[in-house]
MMTF fields as JSON, N, C-alpha, C and O atoms, coordinates in Angstrom:
{
  "mmtfVersion": "1.0.0",
  "mmtfProducer": "UNKNOWN",
  "numBonds": 475,
  "numAtoms": 476,
  "numGroups": 119,
  "numChains": 1,
  "numModels": 1,
  "chainsPerModel": [1],
  "groupsPerChain": [119],
  "chainIdList": ["A"],
  "bondAtomList": [4, 2, 8, 6, 12, 10, 16, 14, 20, 18, 24, 22, 28, 26, 32, 30, 36, 34, 40, 38, 44, 42, 48, 46, 52, 50, 56, 54, 60, 58, 64, 62, 68, 66, 72, 70, 76, 74, 80, 78, 84, 82, 88, 86, 92, 90, 96, 94, 100, 98, 104, 102, 108, 106, 112, 110, 116, 114, 120, 118, 124, 122, 128, 126, 132, 130, 136, 134, 140, 138, 144, 142, 148, 146, 152, 150, 156, 154, 160, 158, 164, 162, 168, 166, 172, 170, 176, 174, 180, 178, 184, 182, 188, 186, 192, 190, 196, 194, 200, 198, 204, 202, 208, 206, 212, 210, 216, 214, 220, 218, 224, 222, 228, 226, 232, 230, 236, 234, 240, 238, 244, 242, 248, 246, 252, 250, 256, 254, 260, 258, 264, 262, 268, 266, 272, 270, 276, 274, 280, 278, 284, 282, 288, 286, 292, 290, 296, 294, 300, 298, 304, 302, 308, 306, 312, 310, 316, 314, 320, 318, 324, 322, 328, 326, 332, 330, 336, 334, 340, 338, 344, 342, 348, 346, 352, 350, 356, 354, 360, 358, 364, 362, 368, 366, 372, 370, 376, 374, 380, 378, 384, 382, 388, 386, 392, 390, 396, 394, 400, 398, 404, 402, 408, 406, 412, 410, 416, 414, 420, 418, 424, 422, 428, 426, 432, 430, 436, 434, 440, 438, 444, 442, 448, 446, 452, 450, 456, 454, 460, 458, 464, 462, 468, 466, 472, 470],
  "bondOrderList": [1, 1, 1, 1, 1, 1, 1, 1, 1, 1, 1, 1, 1, 1, 1, 1, 1, 1, 1, 1, 1, 1, 1, 1, 1, 1, 1, 1, 1, 1, 1, 1, 1, 1, 1, 1, 1, 1, 1, 1, 1, 1, 1, 1, 1, 1, 1, 1, 1, 1, 1, 1, 1, 1, 1, 1, 1, 1, 1, 1, 1, 1, 1, 1, 1, 1, 1, 1, 1, 1, 1, 1, 1, 1, 1, 1, 1, 1, 1, 1, 1, 1, 1, 1, 1, 1, 1, 1, 1, 1, 1, 1, 1, 1, 1, 1, 1, 1, 1, 1, 1, 1, 1, 1, 1, 1, 1, 1, 1, 1, 1, 1, 1, 1, 1, 1, 1, 1],
  "groupList": [{"groupName": "MET", "atomNameList": ["N", "CA", "C", "O"], "elementList": ["N", "C", "C", "O"], "formalChargeList": [0, 0, 0, 0], "bondAtomList": [1, 0, 2, 1, 3, 2], "bondOrderList": [1, 1, 2], "singleLetterCode": "M", "chemCompType": "L-PEPTIDE LINKING"}, {"groupName": "SER", "atomNameList": ["N", "CA", "C", "O"], "elementList": ["N", "C", "C", "O"], "formalChargeList": [0, 0, 0, 0], "bondAtomList": [1, 0, 2, 1, 3, 2], "bondOrderList": [1, 1, 2], "singleLetterCode": "S", "chemCompType": "L-PEPTIDE LINKING"}, {"groupName": "ARG", "atomNameList": ["N", "CA", "C", "O"], "elementList": ["N", "C", "C", "O"], "formalChargeList": [0, 0, 0, 0], "bondAtomList": [1, 0, 2, 1, 3, 2], "bondOrderList": [1, 1, 2], "singleLetterCode": "R", "chemCompType": "L-PEPTIDE LINKING"}, {"groupName": "LYS", "atomNameList": ["N", "CA", "C", "O"], "elementList": ["N", "C", "C", "O"], "formalChargeList": [0, 0, 0, 0], "bondAtomList": [1, 0, 2, 1, 3, 2], "bondOrderList": [1, 1, 2], "singleLetterCode": "K", "chemCompType": "L-PEPTIDE LINKING"}, {"groupName": "THR", "atomNameList": ["N", "CA", "C", "O"], "elementList": ["N", "C", "C", "O"], "formalChargeList": [0, 0, 0, 0], "bondAtomList": [1, 0, 2, 1, 3, 2], "bondOrderList": [1, 1, 2], "singleLetterCode": "T", "chemCompType": "L-PEPTIDE LINKING"}, {"groupName": "GLU", "atomNameList": ["N", "CA", "C", "O"], "elementList": ["N", "C", "C", "O"], "formalChargeList": [0, 0, 0, 0], "bondAtomList": [1, 0, 2, 1, 3, 2], "bondOrderList": [1, 1, 2], "singleLetterCode": "E", "chemCompType": "L-PEPTIDE LINKING"}, {"groupName": "ASP", "atomNameList": ["N", "CA", "C", "O"], "elementList": ["N", "C", "C", "O"], "formalChargeList": [0, 0, 0, 0], "bondAtomList": [1, 0, 2, 1, 3, 2], "bondOrderList": [1, 1, 2], "singleLetterCode": "D", "chemCompType": "L-PEPTIDE LINKING"}, {"groupName": "TYR", "atomNameList": ["N", "CA", "C", "O"], "elementList": ["N", "C", "C", "O"], "formalChargeList": [0, 0, 0, 0], "bondAtomList": [1, 0, 2, 1, 3, 2], "bondOrderList": [1, 1, 2], "singleLetterCode": "Y", "chemCompType": "L-PEPTIDE LINKING"}, {"groupName": "PHE", "atomNameList": ["N", "CA", "C", "O"], "elementList": ["N", "C", "C", "O"], "formalChargeList": [0, 0, 0, 0], "bondAtomList": [1, 0, 2, 1, 3, 2], "bondOrderList": [1, 1, 2], "singleLetterCode": "F", "chemCompType": "L-PEPTIDE LINKING"}, {"groupName": "LEU", "atomNameList": ["N", "CA", "C", "O"], "elementList": ["N", "C", "C", "O"], "formalChargeList": [0, 0, 0, 0], "bondAtomList": [1, 0, 2, 1, 3, 2], "bondOrderList": [1, 1, 2], "singleLetterCode": "L", "chemCompType": "L-PEPTIDE LINKING"}, {"groupName": "HIS", "atomNameList": ["N", "CA", "C", "O"], "elementList": ["N", "C", "C", "O"], "formalChargeList": [0, 0, 0, 0], "bondAtomList": [1, 0, 2, 1, 3, 2], "bondOrderList": [1, 1, 2], "singleLetterCode": "H", "chemCompType": "L-PEPTIDE LINKING"}, {"groupName": "GLY", "atomNameList": ["N", "CA", "C", "O"], "elementList": ["N", "C", "C", "O"], "formalChargeList": [0, 0, 0, 0], "bondAtomList": [1, 0, 2, 1, 3, 2], "bondOrderList": [1, 1, 2], "singleLetterCode": "G", "chemCompType": "PEPTIDE LINKING"}, {"groupName": "VAL", "atomNameList": ["N", "CA", "C", "O"], "elementList": ["N", "C", "C", "O"], "formalChargeList": [0, 0, 0, 0], "bondAtomList": [1, 0, 2, 1, 3, 2], "bondOrderList": [1, 1, 2], "singleLetterCode": "V", "chemCompType": "L-PEPTIDE LINKING"}, {"groupName": "GLN", "atomNameList": ["N", "CA", "C", "O"], "elementList": ["N", "C", "C", "O"], "formalChargeList": [0, 0, 0, 0], "bondAtomList": [1, 0, 2, 1, 3, 2], "bondOrderList": [1, 1, 2], "singleLetterCode": "Q", "chemCompType": "L-PEPTIDE LINKING"}, {"groupName": "ALA", "atomNameList": ["N", "CA", "C", "O"], "elementList": ["N", "C", "C", "O"], "formalChargeList": [0, 0, 0, 0], "bondAtomList": [1, 0, 2, 1, 3, 2], "bondOrderList": [1, 1, 2], "singleLetterCode": "A", "chemCompType": "L-PEPTIDE LINKING"}, {"groupName": "ASN", "atomNameList": ["N", "CA", "C", "O"], "elementList": ["N", "C", "C", "O"], "formalChargeList": [0, 0, 0, 0], "bondAtomList": [1, 0, 2, 1, 3, 2], "bondOrderList": [1, 1, 2], "singleLetterCode": "N", "chemCompType": "L-PEPTIDE LINKING"}, {"groupName": "ILE", "atomNameList": ["N", "CA", "C", "O"], "elementList": ["N", "C", "C", "O"], "formalChargeList": [0, 0, 0, 0], "bondAtomList": [1, 0, 2, 1, 3, 2], "bondOrderList": [1, 1, 2], "singleLetterCode": "I", "chemCompType": "L-PEPTIDE LINKING"}, {"groupName": "TRP", "atomNameList": ["N", "CA", "C", "O"], "elementList": ["N", "C", "C", "O"], "formalChargeList": [0, 0, 0, 0], "bondAtomList": [1, 0, 2, 1, 3, 2], "bondOrderList": [1, 1, 2], "singleLetterCode": "W", "chemCompType": "L-PEPTIDE LINKING"}, {"groupName": "PRO", "atomNameList": ["N", "CA", "C", "O"], "elementList": ["N", "C", "C", "O"], "formalChargeList": [0, 0, 0, 0], "bondAtomList": [1, 0, 2, 1, 3, 2], "bondOrderList": [1, 1, 2], "singleLetterCode": "P", "chemCompType": "L-PEPTIDE LINKING"}],
  "groupTypeList": [0, 1, 2, 1, 3, 3, 4, 5, 6, 7, 5, 6, 8, 9, 5, 6, 7, 7, 10, 5, 11, 5, 9, 1, 5, 9, 5, 4, 10, 12, 9, 1, 13, 3, 12, 13, 2, 3, 14, 6, 2, 15, 2, 15, 1, 16, 2, 11, 8, 16, 3, 10, 16, 16, 14, 9, 3, 3, 7, 9, 9, 6, 11, 15, 12, 3, 17, 7, 2, 3, 1, 12, 12, 12, 14, 14, 9, 9, 7, 8, 9, 1, 18, 12, 6, 14, 16, 18, 6, 14, 9, 18, 8, 12, 11, 8, 9, 6, 6, 0, 11, 12, 16, 9, 17, 4, 12, 3, 8, 0, 11, 3, 5, 9, 1, 11, 7, 7, 6],
  "groupIdList": [1, 2, 3, 4, 5, 6, 7, 8, 9, 10, 11, 12, 13, 14, 15, 16, 17, 18, 19, 20, 21, 22, 23, 24, 25, 26, 27, 28, 29, 30, 31, 32, 33, 34, 35, 36, 37, 38, 39, 40, 41, 42, 43, 44, 45, 46, 47, 48, 49, 50, 51, 52, 53, 54, 55, 56, 57, 58, 59, 60, 61, 62, 63, 64, 65, 66, 67, 68, 69, 70, 71, 72, 73, 74, 75, 76, 77, 78, 79, 80, 81, 82, 83, 84, 85, 86, 87, 88, 89, 90, 91, 92, 93, 94, 95, 96, 97, 98, 99, 100, 101, 102, 103, 104, 105, 106, 107, 108, 109, 110, 111, 112, 113, 114, 115, 116, 117, 118, 119],
  "secStructList": [7, 7, 7, 7, 2, 2, 2, 2, 2, 2, 2, 2, 2, 2, 2, 6, 6, 7, 7, 1, 1, 7, 7, 7, 2, 2, 2, 2, 2, 2, 2, 2, 2, 2, 2, 2, 2, 2, 2, 2, 2, 6, 6, 6, 6, 1, 4, 4, 4, 2, 2, 2, 2, 2, 2, 2, 2, 2, 2, 2, 2, 7, 6, 6, 1, 7, 2, 2, 2, 2, 2, 2, 2, 2, 2, 2, 2, 2, 2, 2, 2, 7, 1, 1, 1, 1, 1, 7, 6, 6, 1, 6, 6, 4, 4, 4, 2, 2, 2, 2, 2, 2, 2, 2, 2, 2, 2, 2, 2, 2, 4, 4, 4, 4, 4, 4, 4, 7, 7],
  "xCoordList": [7.028, 6.512, 7.601, 8.156, 7.897, 8.937, 8.335, 7.206, 9.124, 8.683, 9.042, 10.008, 8.257, 8.517, 9.715, 10.052, 10.342, 11.47, 11.019, 11.766, 9.799, 9.251, 9.171, 9.516, 8.716, 8.607, 9.984, 10.169, 10.945, 12.305, 12.919, 13.57, 12.724, 13.251, 12.658, 13.367, 11.355, 10.686, 11.211, 11.454, 11.386, 11.899, 13.319, 13.668, 14.147, 15.509, 15.48, 16.26, 14.578, 14.441, 14.058, 14.626, 13.1, 12.645, 13.702, 13.802, 14.491, 15.541, 16.527, 17.063, 16.765, 17.68, 17.14, 17.923, 15.841, 15.232, 14.513, 14.089, 14.365, 13.593, 14.358, 15.514, 13.709, 14.29, 13.219, 12.041, 13.659, 12.731, 12.765, 11.955, 13.674, 13.823, 13.999, 13.621, 14.575, 14.761, 15.779, 16.775, 15.517, 16.48, 17.671, 17.507, 18.863, 20.026, 19.912, 19.108, 20.728, 20.72, 21.096, 20.495, 22.089, 22.516, 21.392, 21.139, 20.723, 19.627, 18.479, 17.86, 18.2, 17.136, 17.481, 16.623, 18.725, 19.132, 19.202, 18.863, 19.634, 19.659, 18.241, 17.989, 17.308, 15.905, 15.371, 14.674, 15.694, 15.244, 15.78, 15.044, 17.056, 17.651, 17.01, 16.786, 16.713, 16.075, 14.673, 14.254, 13.951, 12.615, 12.722, 11.937, 13.689, 13.85, 14.186, 13.644, 15.077, 15.449, 14.244, 14.036, 13.445, 12.28, 11.271, 10.666, 11.089, 10.168, 10.644, 9.842, 11.953, 12.508, 12.33, 11.983, 12.567, 12.421, 10.994, 10.771, 10.037, 8.637, 7.893, 6.662, 8.617, 8.018, 7.002, 5.949, 7.282, 6.377, 5.058, 4.011, 5.093, 3.857, 3.002, 1.802, 3.591, 2.827, 3.121, 3.289, 3.178, 3.574, 2.823, 3.464, 1.518, 0.75, 0.94, 0.702, 1.36, 1.557, 2.845, 2.965, 3.793, 5.125, 5.057, 5.85, 4.128, 4.068, 3.842, 4.34, 3.083, 2.852, 4.125, 4.446, 4.837, 6.092, 7.092, 7.763, 7.186, 8.124, 7.736, 8.605, 6.442, 5.984, 6.31, 6.745, 6.103, 6.433, 7.939, 8.371, 8.721, 10.178, 10.612, 11.463, 10.037, 10.37, 9.981, 10.71, 8.831, 8.378, 9.38, 9.736, 9.826, 10.791, 12.1, 12.7, 12.536, 13.803, 13.706, 14.729, 12.494, 12.305, 12.768, 12.174, 13.819, 14.372, 13.482, 13.71, 12.479, 11.577, 10.435, 9.698, 10.284, 9.212, 9.756, 10.833, 9.022, 9.438, 9.478, 8.69, 10.402, 10.578, 9.314, 9.012, 8.567, 7.362, 6.259, 5.39, 6.287, 5.323, 5.701, 4.834, 7.015, 7.502, 7.298, 7.395, 7.017, 6.965, 5.946, 6.205, 4.809, 3.802, 4.348, 4.151, 5.031, 5.618, 6.731, 6.826, 7.57, 8.649, 8.073, 8.568, 7.034, 6.411, 5.863, 6.048, 5.195, 4.632, 5.733, 5.621, 6.793, 7.881, 8.647, 9.102, 8.789, 9.437, 8.602, 9.146, 7.296, 6.433, 6.573, 6.654, 6.601, 6.764, 8.075, 8.113, 9.14, 10.452, 10.611, 11.406, 9.869, 10.047, 9.827, 8.831, 10.76, 10.585, 9.53, 9.05, 9.183, 8.214, 6.975, 7.016, 5.88, 4.652, 3.452, 3.622, 2.261, 1.044, 0.943, 0.568, 1.272, 1.253, 2.661, 3.134, 3.342, 4.727, 4.876, 4.076, 5.913, 6.171, 6.548, 6.508, 6.91, 7.306, 6.133, 6.34, 4.922, 3.742, 3.51, 3.236, 3.61, 3.462, 2.16, 1.092, 2.252, 1.181, 0.447, 0.338, -0.056, -0.805, 0.051, -0.453, 1.352, 2.257, 2.405, 2.879, 2.011, 2.127, 0.811, 0.775, -0.255, -1.544, -1.503, -2.017, -0.898, -0.83, 0.088, -0.209, 1.215, 2.106, 1.365, 1.462, 0.634, -0.123, -1.181, -1.389, -1.843, -2.856, -2.283, -2.881, -1.126, -0.488, -0.066, -0.291, 0.54, 0.985, -0.21, -0.194, -1.229, -2.405, -3.136, -3.645, -3.191, -3.803, -2.985, -3.546, -1.66, -0.788, -0.988, -1.066, -1.072, -1.305, -2.638, -2.725, -3.65, -4.969, -4.916, -5.476, -4.248, -4.127, -3.395, -3.796, -2.327, -1.528, -2.249, -1.991, -3.139, -3.978, -3.21, -2.232, -3.671, -3.113, -1.667, -0.967, -1.219, 0.168, 1.17, 2.288, 0.764, 1.641, 1.505, 2.339, 0.489, 0.198, 1.359, 1.504, 2.179, 3.309, 4.495, 5.48, 4.406, 5.523, 5.341, 6.18, 4.254, 4.021, 4.557, 4.447, 5.139, 5.667, 4.548, 4.802],
  "yCoordList": [23.343, 23.104, 22.419, 21.404, 22.96, 22.373, 21.344, 21.477, 20.328, 19.306, 19.738, 20.471, 19.278, 19.633, 18.856, 17.784, 19.404, 18.746, 17.401, 16.423, 17.36, 16.142, 15.036, 13.885, 15.389, 14.42, 13.921, 12.724, 14.819, 14.429, 13.518, 12.533, 13.828, 12.987, 11.581, 10.591, 11.502, 10.209, 9.404, 8.203, 10.069, 9.377, 8.888, 7.783, 9.693, 9.274, 8.061, 7.124, 8.081, 6.969, 5.687, 4.626, 5.785, 4.604, 4.075, 2.865, 4.97, 4.533, 3.598, 2.687, 3.814, 2.964, 1.545, 0.624, 1.344, 0.044, -0.583, -1.735, 0.128, -0.401, -1.521, -1.353, -2.648, -3.787, -4.442, -4.468, -4.965, -5.717, -7.197, -7.977, -7.571, -8.966, -9.089, -8.209, -10.188, -10.503, -9.568, -9.195, -9.194, -8.417, -9.309, -10.505, -8.731, -9.506, -9.809, -9.208, -10.748, -11.085, -9.868, -9.62, -9.117, -7.917, -6.881, -6.298, -6.65, -5.673, -6.096, -5.263, -7.384, -7.901, -7.665, -7.249, -7.924, -7.741, -6.269, -5.912, -5.404, -3.965, -3.462, -2.717, -3.867, -3.481, -3.993, -3.271, -5.231, -5.82, -5.048, -4.795, -4.674, -3.919, -2.544, -2.085, -1.886, -0.568, -0.671, 0.183, -1.724, -1.938, -2.147, -1.58, -2.956, -3.221, -1.944, -1.71, -1.115, 0.141, 1.066, 1.668, 1.181, 2.059, 1.495, 2.25, 0.196, -0.429, -0.212, 0.089, -0.365, -0.162, 1.274, 1.51, 2.242, 3.657, 4.009, 4.92, 3.295, 3.644, 2.618, 2.601, 1.776, 0.692, 1.18, 0.56, 2.26, 2.732, 3.246, 3.046, 3.904, 4.494, 3.508, 3.726, 2.45, 1.51, 0.056, -0.811, -0.179, -1.491, -2.667, -3.634, -2.618, -3.73, -3.907, -4.991, -2.867, -2.866, -3.584, -4.089, -3.626, -4.174, -5.644, -6.081, -6.408, -7.833, -8.047, -9.014, -7.134, -7.249, -6.93, -7.604, -5.912, -5.536, -6.692, -7.013, -7.302, -8.406, -9.604, -10.253, -9.905, -11.011, -10.726, -11.625, -9.493, -9.143, -9.246, -9.685, -8.851, -8.941, -10.41, -10.739, -11.291, -12.712, -13.308, -14.126, -12.892, -13.348, -12.914, -13.693, -11.67, -11.127, -11.929, -12.154, -12.352, -13.068, -14.566, -15.246, -15.083, -16.509, -16.831, -16.376, -17.609, -17.979, -18.907, -19.086, -19.492, -20.4, -19.679, -20.292, -18.387, -17.607, -16.996, -16.4, -17.141, -16.589, -15.066, -14.448, -14.457, -13.002, -12.267, -11.21, -12.8, -12.108, -12.148, -11.277, -13.149, -13.194, -12.146, -11.577, -11.894, -10.911, -9.476, -8.547, -9.273, -7.918, -7.023, -5.833, -7.555, -6.759, -6.348, -5.216, -7.273, -6.988, -5.955, -5.037, -6.095, -5.131, -3.735, -2.764, -3.632, -2.325, -1.711, -0.521, -2.519, -2.009, -1.569, -0.525, -2.364, -2.021, -0.789, 0.016, -0.64, 0.565, 1.803, 2.853, 1.681, 2.812, 3.121, 4.284, 2.091, 2.257, 2.98, 3.832, 2.64, 3.244, 4.623, 5.434, 4.884, 6.125, 7.355, 7.438, 8.313, 9.543, 10.454, 11.396, 10.163, 10.977, 10.123, 9.164, 10.469, 9.727, 10.654, 11.859, 10.107, 10.92, 11.82, 12.987, 11.293, 12.079, 12.023, 10.936, 13.157, 13.155, 12.475, 12.696, 11.644, 10.912, 11.836, 11.423, 13.069, 14.014, 14.388, 14.839, 14.203, 14.482, 13.296, 12.195, 13.489, 12.37, 11.601, 12.2, 10.313, 9.352, 9.547, 8.601, 10.744, 10.994, 10.667, 10.176, 10.943, 10.679, 9.212, 8.878, 8.338, 6.908, 6.268, 5.07, 7.038, 6.461, 5.883, 4.789, 6.604, 6.081, 4.86, 3.898, 4.902, 3.737, 2.527, 1.425, 2.739, 1.656, 1.118, -0.092, 2.024, 1.598, 0.711, -0.307, 1.084, 0.292, -1.073, -2.096, -1.087, -2.36, -3.256, -4.449, -2.691, -3.501, -4.014, -5.134, -3.205, -3.669, -4.833, -5.823, -4.713, -5.771, -7.066, -8.147, -6.95, -8.124, -8.772, -9.994, -7.976, -8.512, -9.137, -10.209, -8.471, -8.96, -10.302, -11.215, -10.412, -11.636, -12.774, -13.948, -12.424, -13.401, -14.507, -14.257, -15.734, -16.892, -17.178, -17.9, -16.62, -16.843, -16.337, -16.845, -15.334, -14.764, -15.437, -15.218, -16.235, -16.757, -17.498, -17.447, -18.175, -18.911, -18.038, -18.54, -16.743, -15.829, -15.031, -14.196, -15.28, -14.639, -15.546, -16.769, -14.952, -15.754, -16.372, -17.08],
  "zCoordList": [-20.767, -19.432, -18.603, -19.023, -17.456, -16.611, -15.662, -15.191, -15.404, -14.464, -13.058, -12.845, -12.104, -10.716, -10.176, -10.677, -9.165, -8.499, -7.923, -7.957, -7.399, -6.818, -7.881, -7.611, -9.082, -10.173, -10.577, -10.797, -10.679, -11.046, -9.993, -10.339, -8.712, -7.634, -7.706, -7.53, -7.966, -8.045, -9.229, -9.109, -10.375, -11.555, -11.315, -11.731, -10.649, -10.314, -9.389, -9.562, -8.407, -7.464, -8.208, -7.95, -9.126, -9.855, -10.819, -11.024, -11.411, -12.329, -11.64, -12.271, -10.367, -9.622, -9.462, -9.231, -9.576, -9.302, -10.488, -10.398, -11.584, -12.709, -13.401, -13.786, -13.551, -14.245, -15.084, -14.727, -16.199, -17.029, -16.68, -17.181, -15.845, -15.461, -13.969, -13.195, -13.593, -12.176, -11.532, -12.152, -10.28, -9.513, -9.178, -8.939, -9.161, -8.761, -7.268, -6.557, -6.813, -5.391, -4.546, -3.501, -5.005, -4.292, -4.237, -3.183, -5.354, -5.391, -4.489, -3.828, -4.464, -3.594, -2.13, -1.351, -1.75, -0.353, 0.026, 1.155, -0.891, -0.614, -0.39, 0.557, -1.261, -1.095, 0.231, 0.944, 0.564, 1.821, 3.025, 3.979, 2.984, 4.082, 4.231, 5.351, 3.119, 3.178, 3.764, 4.545, 3.38, 3.94, 5.446, 6.207, 5.885, 7.316, 8.081, 9.162, 7.53, 8.199, 8.334, 9.388, 7.261, 7.342, 8.338, 9.099, 8.34, 9.298, 10.727, 11.611, 10.957, 12.305, 12.775, 13.932, 11.877, 12.237, 12.63, 13.428, 12.075, 12.292, 13.134, 13.147, 13.824, 14.607, 15.638, 15.789, 16.343, 17.39, 16.837, 17.453, 15.69, 15.174, 14.388, 14.227, 13.907, 13.08, 13.464, 12.606, 14.75, 15.281, 14.642, 14.23, 14.55, 13.99, 12.495, 11.961, 11.825, 10.381, 9.986, 8.869, 10.895, 10.632, 10.213, 9.379, 10.775, 10.433, 8.944, 8.368, 8.314, 6.871, 6.09, 5.112, 6.522, 5.868, 5.955, 4.974, 7.112, 7.309, 6.45, 5.868, 6.362, 5.514, 4.044, 3.324, 3.597, 2.216, 1.976, 0.91, 2.946, 2.841, 2.731, 1.904, 3.552, 3.494, 2.145, 1.583, 1.633, 0.313, -0.753, -1.637, -0.661, -1.608, -1.592, -2.643, -0.424, -0.28, -0.574, -0.653, -0.735, -1.004, -2.426, -3.404, -2.523, -3.82, -4.639, -5.835, -4.012, -4.723, -5.429, -6.201, -5.172, -5.796, -7.083, -7.084, -8.166, -9.464, -9.405, -8.689, -10.163, -10.135, -10.55, -9.996, -11.513, -11.966, -10.908, -10.89, -10.03, -8.915, -7.872, -7.208, -7.735, -6.773, -7.251, -6.448, -8.532, -9.088, -8.385, -8.207, -7.985, -7.271, -5.904, -5.461, -5.249, -3.935, -4.071, -3.256, -5.088, -5.315, -5.533, -4.962, -6.354, -6.613, -5.325, -5.073, -4.518, -3.256, -2.294, -1.652, -2.198, -1.282, -1.766, -0.953, -3.066, -3.597, -3.282, -2.94, -3.397, -3.043, -1.554, -1.161, -0.745, 0.698, 1.022, 1.909, 0.307, 0.543, -0.075, 0.401, -1.113, -1.868, -0.989, -0.27, -1.047, -0.282, -0.914, -0.283, -2.151, -2.869, -3.107, -3.877, -2.45, -2.676, -2.49, -2.31, -2.533, -2.52, -1.294, -1.41, -0.135, 1.103, 1.689, 2.021, 1.827, 2.315, 3.677, 4.587, 3.802, 5.042, 6.197, 7.356, 5.895, 6.939, 7.851, 8.977, 7.371, 8.199, 9.127, 8.649, 10.436, 11.373, 11.162, 11.029, 11.134, 10.927, 9.602, 8.822, 9.33, 8.099, 6.884, 5.875, 6.985, 5.882, 5.535, 4.449, 6.434, 6.179, 5.739, 5.459, 5.675, 5.284, 3.876, 3.644, 2.93, 1.572, 1.502, 0.795, 2.243, 2.285, 2.845, 2.305, 3.919, 4.537, 3.575, 3.478, 2.87, 1.908, 0.824, 0.474, 0.285, -0.773, -0.232, -0.878, 0.94, 1.519, 1.845, 1.543, 2.451, 2.803, 1.565, 1.569, 0.509, -0.742, -1.293, -1.763, -1.236, -1.746, -0.964, -1.548, 0.36, 1.199, 0.83, 0.71, 0.654, 0.277, -1.123, -1.35, -2.042, -3.418, -3.457, -4.178, -2.68, -2.673, -1.944, -2.208, -1.04, -0.353, 0.352, 1.058, 0.147, 0.849, 0.465, 1.175, -0.644, -1.07, -0.03, 0.059, 0.755, 1.779, 3.14, 4.019, 3.325, 4.669, 5.307, 6.529, 4.546, 5.098, 5.497, 6.039, 5.232, 5.501, 6.781, 7.118, 7.497, 8.779, 9.88, 9.787, 10.928, 12.041, 12.839, 13.813]
}
């Protein structure tokens, strides 16, 4: 049975980010920059959603937060960045519904822990 190109692309994407431990400082900043670029590109269509992305990014960059606490945020942000997901991002607005769902679930899951990261 052959695997789909979409599955292979996703696995390649995850291999670049899979870690059993803490992300290096460089990897954390690269992930943060990619999140910011994607947020900037989509600012007009999801303006109110951006505040959650920025709060998650600030949480990710906080050196006082343990790496295992950040793991849920890293997973959500990787899904947000991934070009391969449940609904392709190429579809205007509809393509971001799954990304929004994952981010909003993460914000709800993290609860008050994120409250200090909003402007």
